[in-house]
GUKEMAR-645527 format. One line per 8 residues: their letters; for each residue x, y, z negated of C-alpha. Coordinates in Angstrom, 3 decimals, m for minus. Layout:
<pts>
A = X Y Z ~ ...
</pts>
This chain:
<pts>
XXXXXXXX = m6.819 10.507 m25.035 ~ m5.750 12.682 m22.122 ~ m7.734 13.067 m18.902 ~ m6.916 13.474 m15.224 ~ m8.933 14.553 m12.203 ~ m10.168 11.607 m10.158 ~ m9.382 12.892 m6.702 ~ m12.045 14.639 m4.661
XXXXXXXX = m14.848 13.386 m6.941 ~ m13.846 15.971 m9.533 ~ m14.450 13.466 m12.335 ~ m12.326 13.892 m15.431 ~ m11.290 10.348 m16.326 ~ m9.216 8.963 m19.161 ~ m5.650 8.345 m18.038 ~ m5.907 4.959 m19.751
XXXXXXXX = m8.949 3.127 m18.443 ~ m10.364 m0.338 m19.137 ~ m9.871 m3.252 m16.752 ~ m12.750 m5.691 m17.214 ~ m11.359 m8.759 m15.446 ~ m10.263 m10.280 m18.766 ~ m13.727 m10.066 m20.323 ~ m15.285 m11.462 m17.171
XXXXXXXX = m13.236 m14.611 m16.883 ~ m10.058 m16.263 m15.584 ~ m7.927 m15.058 m18.514 ~ m9.049 m17.567 m21.105 ~ m12.302 m17.612 m23.026 ~ m13.556 m14.315 m24.464 ~ m16.731 m14.357 m26.540 ~ m19.460 m11.831 m25.813
XXXXXXXX = m19.029 m10.495 m29.335 ~ m15.309 m9.794 m28.775 ~ m15.947 m8.358 m25.323 ~ m18.575 m5.922 m26.569 ~ m16.403 m4.923 m29.534 ~ m13.581 m4.133 m27.097 ~ m15.873 m2.057 m24.881 ~ m17.276 m0.104 m27.824
XXXXXXXX = m13.788 0.547 m29.172 ~ m12.738 1.882 m25.780 ~ m15.487 4.496 m25.892 ~ m14.588 5.325 m29.500 ~ m11.047 6.134 m28.363 ~ m12.129 8.360 m25.492 ~ m11.767 5.864 m22.636 ~ m14.438 6.754 m20.090
XXXXXXXX = m13.432 4.759 m16.991 ~ m14.195 1.053 m16.659 ~ m13.119 m1.067 m13.694 ~ m14.919 m4.309 m12.907 ~ m15.973 m6.486 m9.951 ~ m18.955 m8.576 m8.958 ~ m16.844 m11.746 m9.097 ~ m15.446 m11.237 m12.609
XXXXXXXX = m17.197 m14.052 m14.402 ~ m19.697 m14.177 m11.513 ~ m21.067 m10.812 m12.648 ~ m20.545 m11.285 m16.368 ~ m18.385 m8.187 m16.829 ~ m20.909 m6.054 m14.919 ~ m23.693 m7.290 m17.187 ~ m21.598 m6.551 m20.291
XXXXXXXX = m21.063 m2.997 m19.070 ~ m24.812 m2.658 m18.492 ~ m25.319 m3.641 m22.123 ~ m22.742 m1.033 m23.167 ~ m24.773 1.624 m21.346 ~ m27.860 0.559 m23.282 ~ m26.053 0.667 m26.613 ~ m24.163 3.958 m26.226
XXXXXXXX = m25.351 7.425 m25.290 ~ m22.134 9.066 m24.087 ~ m21.485 9.134 m20.344 ~ m18.788 7.022 m18.698 ~ m17.825 5.862 m15.224 ~ m18.000 2.326 m13.855 ~ m16.073 1.253 m10.771 ~ m17.013 m2.121 m9.350
XXXXXXXX = m15.906 m4.024 m6.246 ~ m17.438 m5.939 m3.371 ~ m16.212 m8.482 m0.847 ~ m14.725 m11.363 m2.765 ~ m18.021 m13.220 m2.852 ~ m17.368 m14.072 0.797 ~ m16.487 m17.696 1.479 ~ m14.527 m17.823 3.637
XXXXXXXX = m13.039 m14.410 2.849 ~ m12.718 m13.040 6.389 ~ m12.793 m9.622 7.994 ~ m15.941 m10.622 9.889 ~ m17.743 m11.008 6.576 ~ m17.368 m7.299 5.810 ~ m20.556 m6.361 7.630 ~ m23.623 m4.325 6.742
XXXXXXXX = m25.742 m7.316 5.725 ~ m23.187 m8.801 3.337 ~ m21.947 m5.536 1.829 ~ m25.484 m4.338 1.151 ~ m26.315 m7.696 m0.416 ~ m23.284 m7.495 m2.697 ~ m24.067 m3.907 m3.703 ~ m27.698 m4.794 m4.406
XXXXXXXX = m26.524 m7.556 m6.725 ~ m24.209 m5.140 m8.581 ~ m27.039 m2.619 m8.888 ~ m29.089 m5.330 m10.588 ~ m26.222 m6.494 m12.833 ~ m25.401 m2.936 m13.898 ~ m29.076 m2.021 m14.313 ~ m28.796 1.185 m12.314
XXXXXXXX = m30.175 2.739 m9.139 ~ m26.826 4.141 m7.964 ~ m23.279 2.821 m8.488 ~ m20.570 5.329 m9.433 ~ m17.820 3.798 m7.306 ~ m17.670 0.683 m5.133 ~ m14.292 m0.569 m3.957 ~ m13.734 m3.024 m1.121
XXXXXXXX = m12.083 m5.877 m2.992 ~ m8.684 m6.525 m1.402 ~ m10.132 m7.295 2.036 ~ m8.087 m8.855 4.839 ~ m5.792 m6.336 6.499 ~ m7.882 m6.363 9.675 ~ m10.764 m4.707 7.820 ~ m8.812 m1.451 7.635
XXXXXXXX = m8.792 m1.346 11.450 ~ m12.570 m1.662 11.686 ~ m14.143 1.797 11.378 ~ m17.585 0.214 11.379 ~ m16.911 m1.209 7.902 ~ m16.316 2.250 6.490 ~ m19.406 3.505 8.320 ~ m21.403 0.922 6.372
XXXXXXXX = m20.057 2.418 3.155 ~ m20.841 5.948 4.353 ~ m24.388 4.815 5.092 ~ m24.777 3.442 1.551 ~ m23.661 6.798 0.144 ~ m26.286 8.539 2.290 ~ m28.902 6.022 1.162 ~ m28.156 6.792 m2.485
XXXXXXXX = m27.006 3.285 m3.402 ~ m23.465 4.415 m4.244 ~ m21.983 7.800 m5.144 ~ m18.491 7.111 m3.852 ~ m16.422 4.311 m2.389 ~ m12.783 3.304 m2.279 ~ m10.573 0.291 m1.759 ~ m8.479 m2.110 m3.765
XXXXXXXX = m5.441 m3.166 m1.749 ~ m2.635 m5.699 m1.743 ~ m0.170 m3.763 0.425 ~ 1.093 m0.204 0.683 ~ 0.401 m0.317 4.417 ~ m3.270 m1.071 3.721 ~ m3.448 1.868 1.318 ~ m1.976 4.243 3.879
XXXXXXXX = m4.432 3.062 6.516 ~ m7.423 3.244 4.167 ~ m6.932 6.903 3.292 ~ m7.242 7.840 6.955 ~ m10.994 7.363 6.458 ~ m12.405 10.571 4.940 ~ m15.003 8.728 2.857 ~ m12.368 6.821 0.871
XXXXXXXX = m12.051 8.634 m2.468 ~ m9.812 6.162 m4.285 ~ m7.236 3.431 m3.849 ~ m6.514 0.756 m6.414 ~ m3.009 m0.668 m6.040 ~ m0.508 m2.678 m8.078 ~ 1.942 m0.251 m9.644 ~ 4.118 m1.002 m12.634
XXXXXXXX = 7.735 m1.322 m13.754 ~ 8.042 m4.345 m11.445 ~ 6.347 m2.735 m8.408 ~ 7.812 0.659 m7.473 ~ 7.138 0.904 m3.759 ~ 3.776 2.781 m3.879 ~ 5.570 5.815 m5.333 ~ 7.871 6.183 m2.323
XXXXXXXX = 5.401 7.345 0.360 ~ 1.852 6.407 m0.534 ~ 1.607 8.577 m3.652 ~ 2.638 11.650 m1.687 ~ 0.083 10.976 1.047 ~ m2.690 10.251 m1.454 ~ m2.017 13.535 m3.256 ~ m2.042 15.403 0.054
XXXXXXXX = m5.489 13.990 0.839 ~ m6.717 14.350 m2.768 ~ m7.331 10.597 m3.088 ~ m7.493 9.113 m6.586 ~ m5.131 6.262 m7.510 ~ m5.941 3.439 m9.914 ~ m2.850 1.582 m11.108 ~ m3.840 m2.058 m11.408
XXXXXXXX = m1.952 m5.033 m12.905 ~ m0.042 m2.438 m14.973 ~ 1.413 m5.036 m17.340 ~ 2.344 m7.571 m14.630 ~ m0.232 m10.126 m15.841 ~ 1.108 m9.823 m19.385 ~ 4.833 m10.113 m18.669 ~ 5.344 m6.447 m19.538
XXXXXXXX = 3.735 m6.865 m22.955 ~ 7.058 m8.376 m24.003 ~ 5.204 m11.185 m25.785 ~ 5.895 m14.001 m23.339 ~ 8.740 m16.504 m23.522 ~ 9.886 m19.497 m21.504 ~ 7.676 m21.677 m23.694 ~ 4.523 m19.586 m23.178
XXXXXXXX = 1.504 m21.668 m22.137 ~ m1.874 m20.588 m20.808 ~ m5.395 m21.820 m21.465 ~ m6.904 m24.269 m18.955 ~ m9.187 m21.552 m17.528 ~ m6.464 m18.868 m17.351 ~ m5.489 m18.162 m13.715 ~ m1.866 m17.578 m14.742
XXXXXXXX = m1.563 m21.272 m15.595 ~ m1.929 m22.134 m11.916 ~ 0.385 m19.456 m10.590 ~ 3.407 m19.411 m12.859 ~ 5.780 m19.952 m9.953 ~ 3.663 m17.942 m7.510 ~ 2.313 m21.015 m5.776 ~ m1.318 m19.879 m5.629
XXXXXXXX = m3.017 m17.748 m2.980 ~ m2.541 m14.587 m5.028 ~ 1.239 m14.752 m4.811 ~ 1.644 m10.988 m5.034 ~ m0.927 m10.571 m7.802 ~ 0.032 m12.781 m10.713 ~ 3.101 m11.425 m12.515 ~ 3.199 m8.832 m9.683
XXXXXXXX = 4.838 m11.431 m7.459 ~ 7.907 m11.673 m9.692 ~ 9.359 m15.056 m10.604 ~ 8.454 m15.753 m14.238 ~ 12.033 m16.355 m15.391 ~ 13.283 m13.224 m13.647 ~ 10.481 m11.238 m15.210 ~ 11.457 m12.406 m18.684
XXXXXXXX = 15.062 m11.348 m18.079 ~ 13.964 m7.918 m16.838 ~ 11.753 m7.395 m19.884 ~ 14.692 m8.036 m22.214 ~ 16.739 m5.420 m20.365 ~ 13.856 m2.933 m20.649 ~ 13.097 m3.639 m24.311 ~ 15.722 m1.222 m25.728
XXXXXXXX = 13.692 1.653 m24.256 ~ 10.701 0.979 m26.519 ~ 10.329 3.875 m29.005 ~ 10.234 3.151 m32.726 ~ 6.742 2.165 m33.782 ~ 5.611 1.511 m30.193 ~ 5.156 m1.685 m28.192 ~ 6.578 m2.894 m24.913
XXXXXXXX = 3.090 m2.667 m23.382 ~ 2.773 0.961 m24.423 ~ 6.143 1.763 m22.877 ~ 5.090 0.085 m19.612 ~ 1.846 2.066 m19.486 ~ 3.592 5.337 m20.367 ~ 6.067 4.755 m17.517 ~ 3.164 4.629 m15.056
XXXXXXXX = 1.755 7.873 m16.474 ~ 5.012 9.622 m15.592 ~ 3.657 9.723 m12.016 ~ 1.090 12.493 m11.692 ~ m0.391 10.962 m8.534 ~ m1.894 8.234 m10.737 ~ m5.427 9.102 m11.822 ~ m5.915 6.266 m14.295
XXXXXXXX = m4.240 3.043 m15.408 ~ m6.535 0.042 m15.963 ~ m5.009 m2.498 m18.363 ~ m7.256 m5.304 m19.480 ~ m8.291 m6.010 m23.052 ~ m10.063 m8.887 m24.757 ~ m10.579 m7.354 m28.204 ~ m10.494 m3.989 m30.030
XXXXXXXX = m6.860 m4.377 m31.112 ~ m5.692 m4.663 m27.525 ~ m7.778 m1.623 m26.574 ~ m6.153 0.379 m29.365 ~ m2.684 m0.721 m28.275 ~ m3.382 0.330 m24.683 ~ m4.941 3.667 m25.596 ~ m1.997 4.619 m27.811
XXXXXXXX = 0.230 4.781 m24.713 ~ m1.434 8.096 m23.894 ~ 0.162 9.615 m26.989 ~ 3.745 8.485 m26.385 ~ 6.250 11.198 m25.422 ~ 7.385 11.345 m21.777 ~ 10.297 9.139 m20.792 ~ 13.602 10.950 m20.344
XXXXXXXX = 15.503 11.082 m17.063 ~ 17.965 8.564 m18.478 ~ 15.161 6.179 m19.425 ~ 13.572 6.470 m15.986 ~ 16.981 5.786 m14.424 ~ 17.372 2.695 m16.610 ~ 14.037 1.330 m15.353 ~ 15.081 1.952 m11.746
XXXXXXXX = 18.378 0.167 m12.333 ~ 16.674 m2.926 m13.753 ~ 14.258 m2.915 m10.829 ~ 17.010 m2.547 m8.249 ~ 19.179 m5.303 m9.717 ~ 16.588 m7.910 m10.657 ~ 13.213 m7.236 m9.043 ~ 13.522 m5.321 m5.779
XXXXXXX = 14.625 m8.228 m3.595 ~ 11.633 m10.334 m4.669 ~ 8.851 m7.798 m4.120 ~ 9.779 m4.480 m2.555 ~ 9.285 m5.207 1.151 ~ 6.546 m7.793 0.705 ~ 3.753 m5.582 m0.585
</pts>
């Protein structure tokens, strides 16, 4: 495993991290035994950065990570999120009372006195124009509840606005072979301000694993079942906002780039790592085999200029019109 500096925190984090949404819920049932085996395997392979949220399984993934801390002695970082427990999810809800309540709940779930990193969880755009929200986060740092804070965003514009606040140490944003726009301006500005970048939804909700077909079905409790045509509220999230059929076509045009002995998922992760502004990539995993597959991407050779050009061509022809100016 290779490591990168996590912005101004100075942390050295694994360039392949662990996204814990899948073990929390909404991706089909995952037993606690499988979830813990996946987490242990991640540490075995040198992964030391775990991304979760208080709403993943209503706190389940946080509690699983707390158990991991009890069962292993080596240090690792946990990034959680706050805000999506609001109902309705409005900018007004991002106030001191609610944010402190959410953080207190995560402190309890994670069995700790101070959280490594708390990210505002894709708040409404108006939140980024409310300095008082970021003052609340600064106050929690001063109080010793959290070490650092960042944001998880839907749009490039939100990311650019967020990093104007000096306390923001990280931005989590969708970046993958189907979502190129963050690399155009945001990456440069984040590097200039020494802000860490977490690449989320790196496999486009599984499309970029190359394992899906037109006949693919999803479990009743898998969120992708309800959003196959992008009809749900998270239009830009599931499958990165790309129409399922178009995504399948794009994958077939990208498949010839997969190196011998590697997988489509590994190629997709290695493409993201070609961008040095990215601090860590956070693919999900439900079992040790998936963790191993993800981690192996760190060992693939860099893509050539011709391969990078091929990816851009597929994006420009098939994907750009659907997503580029939306998020």
